[in-house]
C-alpha positions as CSV (number, residue, x, y, z in Angstrom):
1,M,7.4,6.3,2.9
2,S,10.1,6.6,5.6
3,V,10.2,9.3,8.3
4,V,13.3,11.6,8.0
5,L,14.3,13.3,11.2
6,D,17.2,15.6,10.1
7,P,16.3,19.2,9.3
8,Q,16.9,19.0,5.6
9,G,14.8,15.8,5.4
10,S,12.1,17.4,7.4
11,M,11.8,20.3,4.9
12,E,11.7,17.8,2.0
13,L,9.0,15.8,3.8
14,S,7.0,18.9,4.5
15,A,7.2,20.1,0.9
16,T,6.1,16.6,-0.4
17,L,3.2,16.5,2.0
18,T,2.1,20.0,1.1
19,A,2.1,19.1,-2.6
20,R,0.1,16.1,-1.9
21,A,-2.4,18.1,0.2
22,D,-2.9,20.4,-2.8
23,A,-3.5,17.5,-5.1
24,T,-5.9,15.4,-3.0
25,P,-9.5,16.4,-2.6
26,R,-10.5,16.9,1.0
27,W,-13.4,14.5,0.8
28,R,-10.8,11.7,0.1
29,E,-8.9,12.6,3.2
30,Y,-12.0,12.3,5.3
31,F,-12.9,9.1,3.5
32,S,-9.5,7.6,4.3
33,L,-10.1,8.2,8.0
34,T,-12.9,5.6,7.8
35,K,-10.5,2.8,6.7
36,P,-13.0,1.7,4.0
37,R,-11.5,-1.7,3.3
38,I,-11.7,-2.8,6.9
39,A,-15.2,-1.3,7.2
40,V,-16.4,-3.2,4.2
41,M,-15.1,-6.5,5.7
42,G,-16.8,-5.7,9.0
43,L,-20.1,-4.9,7.2
44,V,-20.0,-8.2,5.4
45,T,-20.0,-9.9,8.8
46,V,-22.8,-7.6,10.0
47,A,-24.9,-8.7,7.0
48,L,-24.1,-12.3,7.8
49,G,-25.1,-11.9,11.4
50,F,-28.3,-10.2,10.3
51,M,-29.3,-13.1,8.0
52,L,-28.4,-15.7,10.6
53,G,-30.3,-13.9,13.4
54,T,-33.5,-13.5,11.3
55,T,-36.2,-15.8,12.5
56,A,-38.8,-14.7,10.0
57,E,-38.6,-13.1,6.5
58,W,-35.8,-10.6,6.6
59,S,-36.3,-6.9,5.7
60,G,-34.1,-5.2,3.2
61,V,-34.9,-1.8,4.8
62,A,-34.0,-3.1,8.3
63,L,-30.7,-4.5,6.9
64,G,-30.0,-1.3,5.2
65,H,-30.4,0.8,8.4
66,A,-28.3,-1.8,10.3
67,L,-25.5,-1.5,7.8
68,L,-25.7,2.3,7.7
69,G,-25.8,2.8,11.5
70,I,-23.2,0.2,12.3
71,G,-21.0,1.3,9.4
72,L,-21.0,4.9,10.6
73,V,-20.1,3.8,14.2
74,A,-17.2,1.7,12.7
75,A,-16.0,4.7,10.7
76,S,-16.2,6.8,13.9
77,C,-14.0,4.2,15.6
78,S,-11.4,4.5,12.9
79,A,-11.4,8.3,12.8
80,L,-11.2,8.7,16.6
81,N,-8.5,6.0,16.8
82,Q,-6.4,8.0,14.4
83,W,-7.1,11.3,16.3
84,L,-5.8,9.7,19.5
85,E,-2.8,8.1,17.8
86,R,-1.8,11.0,15.6
87,D,1.6,11.4,17.4
88,S,2.6,7.8,17.3
89,D,1.4,7.5,13.7
90,R,3.8,10.3,12.8
91,L,6.7,8.0,14.0
92,M,5.9,5.0,11.9
93,A,6.6,4.7,8.1
94,R,3.4,2.7,7.5
95,T,1.2,5.5,9.0
96,A,3.2,8.7,8.6
97,N,1.3,9.7,5.4
98,R,-2.1,9.5,7.0
99,A,-4.2,12.6,6.8
100,L,-3.6,13.7,10.4
101,P,0.2,13.0,11.0
102,S,0.9,14.5,7.6
103,G,-0.9,17.7,8.5
104,R,-3.5,17.4,5.6
105,L,-6.3,17.5,8.2
106,L,-6.4,19.2,11.6
107,P,-7.0,17.3,14.8
108,S,-10.1,19.4,15.6
109,E,-11.5,18.5,12.1
110,V,-10.9,14.8,12.7
111,L,-12.4,14.8,16.2
112,A,-15.5,16.6,15.0
113,F,-15.8,14.2,12.1
114,G,-15.5,11.1,14.3
115,L,-18.0,12.4,16.9
116,L,-20.5,13.3,14.2
117,L,-20.3,9.9,12.6
118,A,-20.9,8.3,16.0
119,V,-23.9,10.5,16.7
120,I,-25.5,9.9,13.3
121,G,-24.9,6.2,13.4
122,L,-26.2,5.6,16.9
123,T,-29.2,7.8,16.2
124,D,-30.0,5.8,13.1
125,L,-29.8,2.5,15.1
126,I,-32.0,3.8,17.9
127,W,-34.7,5.1,15.6
128,F,-34.7,2.6,12.8
129,V,-33.2,-0.7,14.2
130,N,-33.5,-1.3,18.0
131,A,-32.1,-0.1,21.3
132,L,-30.0,-3.2,21.9
133,T,-28.1,-2.8,18.7
134,A,-27.4,0.9,19.5
135,L,-26.3,0.0,23.0
136,L,-23.9,-2.7,21.9
137,S,-22.6,-0.5,19.1
138,A,-21.9,2.3,21.7
139,V,-20.1,-0.2,24.0
140,T,-18.0,-1.4,21.0
141,L,-17.1,2.2,20.2
142,L,-16.1,2.9,23.8
143,L,-14.1,-0.3,24.1
144,Y,-12.1,0.4,20.9
145,V,-11.5,4.1,21.4
146,V,-11.5,4.7,25.1
147,V,-10.0,1.4,26.3
148,Y,-8.1,-0.4,23.6
149,T,-6.4,2.6,21.9
150,P,-4.8,4.0,25.1
151,L,-3.8,0.6,26.3
152,K,-1.6,0.2,23.3
153,R,0.9,2.5,25.0
154,R,0.7,0.6,28.4
155,T,0.5,-3.2,27.9
156,S,0.7,-5.9,25.3
157,L,-2.6,-7.2,26.6
158,C,-4.2,-4.5,24.5
159,T,-4.6,-7.1,21.7
160,T,-6.9,-9.2,23.8
161,I,-9.1,-6.1,24.6
162,G,-9.0,-5.0,21.0
163,A,-10.2,-8.4,19.9
164,I,-13.5,-7.8,21.7
165,P,-14.8,-4.9,19.5
166,G,-13.2,-6.7,16.5
167,A,-15.5,-9.7,17.1
168,M,-18.7,-7.7,17.6
169,P,-19.9,-6.9,14.0
170,P,-21.7,-10.2,13.4
171,V,-23.3,-10.0,16.9
172,L,-24.5,-6.5,16.0
173,G,-26.0,-7.8,12.8
174,W,-27.6,-10.7,14.8
175,V,-29.3,-8.4,17.3
176,A,-30.3,-5.9,14.6
177,A,-32.4,-8.7,13.0
178,G,-34.1,-9.3,16.4
179,G,-32.0,-12.2,17.5
180,E,-31.4,-12.8,21.2
181,L,-28.0,-13.0,22.9
182,N,-27.9,-16.7,22.9
183,A,-25.6,-19.6,21.9
184,G,-25.7,-18.6,18.3
185,A,-24.6,-15.0,19.0
186,F,-21.8,-16.3,21.3
187,A,-20.6,-18.8,18.7
188,L,-20.3,-16.0,16.1
189,F,-18.5,-13.8,18.6
190,A,-16.1,-16.5,19.8
191,T,-15.1,-17.5,16.3
192,L,-14.2,-14.0,15.2
193,F,-12.5,-13.4,18.6
194,V,-10.1,-16.3,18.3
195,W,-9.5,-15.9,14.6
196,Q,-8.0,-12.4,15.1
197,F,-5.0,-13.5,17.2
198,P,-2.9,-15.2,14.6
199,H,-3.9,-12.5,12.1
200,F,-2.9,-9.6,14.3
201,L,0.2,-11.4,15.8
202,A,1.5,-11.8,12.2
203,I,0.9,-8.0,11.6
204,A,2.5,-7.1,14.8
205,W,5.5,-9.3,14.1
206,L,6.0,-7.7,10.7
207,Y,5.9,-4.1,12.1
208,R,7.3,-4.8,15.6
209,E,10.2,-2.4,15.1
210,Q,7.9,0.5,14.0
211,Y,5.5,-0.2,16.9
212,A,8.3,-0.1,19.4
213,A,9.7,3.1,17.9
214,A,6.3,4.7,18.3
215,G,6.0,3.6,21.9
216,L,3.3,1.1,21.3
217,R,3.5,-2.0,23.5
218,M,2.2,-4.5,21.0
219,L,2.8,-8.3,21.2
220,P,5.3,-9.2,20.0
221,Q,7.9,-6.6,21.2
222,S,10.7,-5.3,19.0
223,R,13.0,-8.2,20.0
224,P,10.6,-11.1,20.9
225,A,12.0,-14.3,22.2
226,P,12.4,-16.8,19.4
227,R,9.3,-18.8,18.5
228,V,7.1,-17.3,21.2
229,T,5.0,-15.5,18.7
230,G,4.8,-18.6,16.6
231,W,3.7,-20.8,19.5
232,L,1.0,-18.3,20.3
233,C,-0.2,-18.4,16.7
234,V,-0.3,-22.2,16.7
235,G,-2.2,-22.3,20.0
236,Y,-4.9,-19.9,18.8
237,A,-5.2,-21.6,15.4
238,L,-5.7,-24.9,17.1
239,A,-8.3,-23.4,19.5
240,L,-10.1,-22.0,16.6
241,I,-11.1,-25.4,15.2
242,P,-13.4,-26.4,18.2
243,V,-14.5,-22.8,18.6
244,S,-15.7,-22.6,15.0
245,L,-17.6,-25.9,15.5
246,L,-19.7,-24.1,18.1
247,L,-21.6,-22.6,15.1
248,K,-22.8,-26.2,14.3
249,D,-23.6,-26.9,17.9
250,A,-25.8,-23.7,17.9
251,A,-27.7,-25.2,15.0
252,L,-26.6,-22.4,12.6
253,A,-25.1,-25.0,10.2
254,G,-24.7,-28.7,9.6
255,D,-22.1,-31.4,8.9
256,W,-20.9,-29.8,5.6
257,F,-20.0,-26.6,7.4
258,A,-18.3,-28.6,10.1
259,L,-16.1,-30.4,7.5
260,I,-15.2,-27.2,5.8
261,A,-14.4,-25.5,9.1
262,V,-12.1,-28.3,10.1
263,V,-10.3,-28.2,6.8
264,L,-9.8,-24.4,6.9
265,G,-8.8,-24.7,10.5
266,L,-6.1,-27.2,9.7
267,G,-4.9,-24.9,7.0
268,Y,-4.6,-22.0,9.6
269,V,-2.7,-24.3,11.9
270,A,-0.4,-25.4,9.0
271,F,0.5,-21.8,8.2
272,S,1.0,-21.0,11.9
273,V,3.3,-24.0,12.3
274,R,5.3,-22.8,9.2
275,F,5.7,-19.4,10.8
276,L,6.7,-21.1,14.1
277,L,9.4,-23.2,12.5
278,A,10.9,-20.2,10.5
279,E,9.8,-16.8,11.8
280,S,10.5,-14.6,8.8
281,I,8.8,-11.8,6.8
282,K,7.9,-14.4,4.2
283,T,6.2,-16.8,6.6
284,A,4.5,-14.0,8.6
285,R,3.0,-12.6,5.3
286,Q,1.9,-16.1,4.3
287,L,0.1,-16.5,7.6
288,L,-1.5,-13.1,7.3
289,W,-2.6,-13.9,3.7
290,F,-4.2,-17.2,4.8
291,S,-6.0,-15.5,7.7
292,L,-7.6,-13.2,5.1
293,V,-8.6,-16.2,3.1
294,Y,-9.9,-18.2,6.0
295,L,-12.5,-15.8,7.4
296,P,-14.5,-15.1,4.2
297,A,-14.3,-18.8,3.2
298,L,-15.6,-19.8,6.6
299,L,-18.4,-17.3,6.5
300,L,-19.4,-18.3,3.0
301,A,-19.5,-21.9,4.0
302,L,-21.6,-21.0,7.1
303,T,-24.1,-18.9,5.0
304,W,-24.4,-21.6,2.4
305,D,-24.9,-24.5,4.8
306,H,-27.4,-22.4,7.0
307,W,-29.6,-21.7,4.0
308,R,-29.3,-25.2,2.8
309,L,-30.7,-26.5,6.0
310,L,-33.5,-24.0,5.9
311,S,-34.6,-24.9,2.4
């Protein structure tokens, strides 16, 4: 839906949003604040980290509390991010119909909801998981909401900062299972950290005009120099191959995983090169699509090979 700025268009937009507000249950509005699809993907990596970090027989109850607590903190991140960005969201077509910019929820409601989720999630982690998981979850929340979100209006380096909390879910699962912050935890973090860059650069390239209109200094800018974004994607995709192999070096998997990781990595490079040679909506979407195939495929291969070695 596009944002119309003339008076007549504003009245039409207001009437449309009012009608939608009457038709949509409030619980769905609150649920949408949690960005459930992103949350589910994050929780999958939490569960993976938990299983990889378990040195003895793993507990379903402990995993359940880890998923609950970390999931609530992740939902809090999404809600508080939207509370902070409600004005810029109103200026972008892709976000203008969210619950806050459309007026279906009040800022005070969203703030209270986000803070409540954080308190419940962190309390669950402290009482039923362990203090380290709660501490790292709180740091992740602060980095995302207090550091990354405001930086989006100030510098394109925000993407690098934002990649830190984005890479934390498997590490949180790892420490929730009692794992130490060792080479295995670092390998998980580094793999997700590097994977994010071609993924988010493709998104930012697709919506660069909207980000610029909303005052967000994402990389790339609204008129990026030709092929700069493509070269960045290729560079990160190439770096991801040796970084993903750190998982084998940390003894979390074996040769079969290494082979699959290299094949998937070369695919990521190929789609990045395709985008580099012809920066377009089509090639950016193809790169984005492959990034969403790469990560679950890599994690499935890691899980399978890890348990194969243990059996």
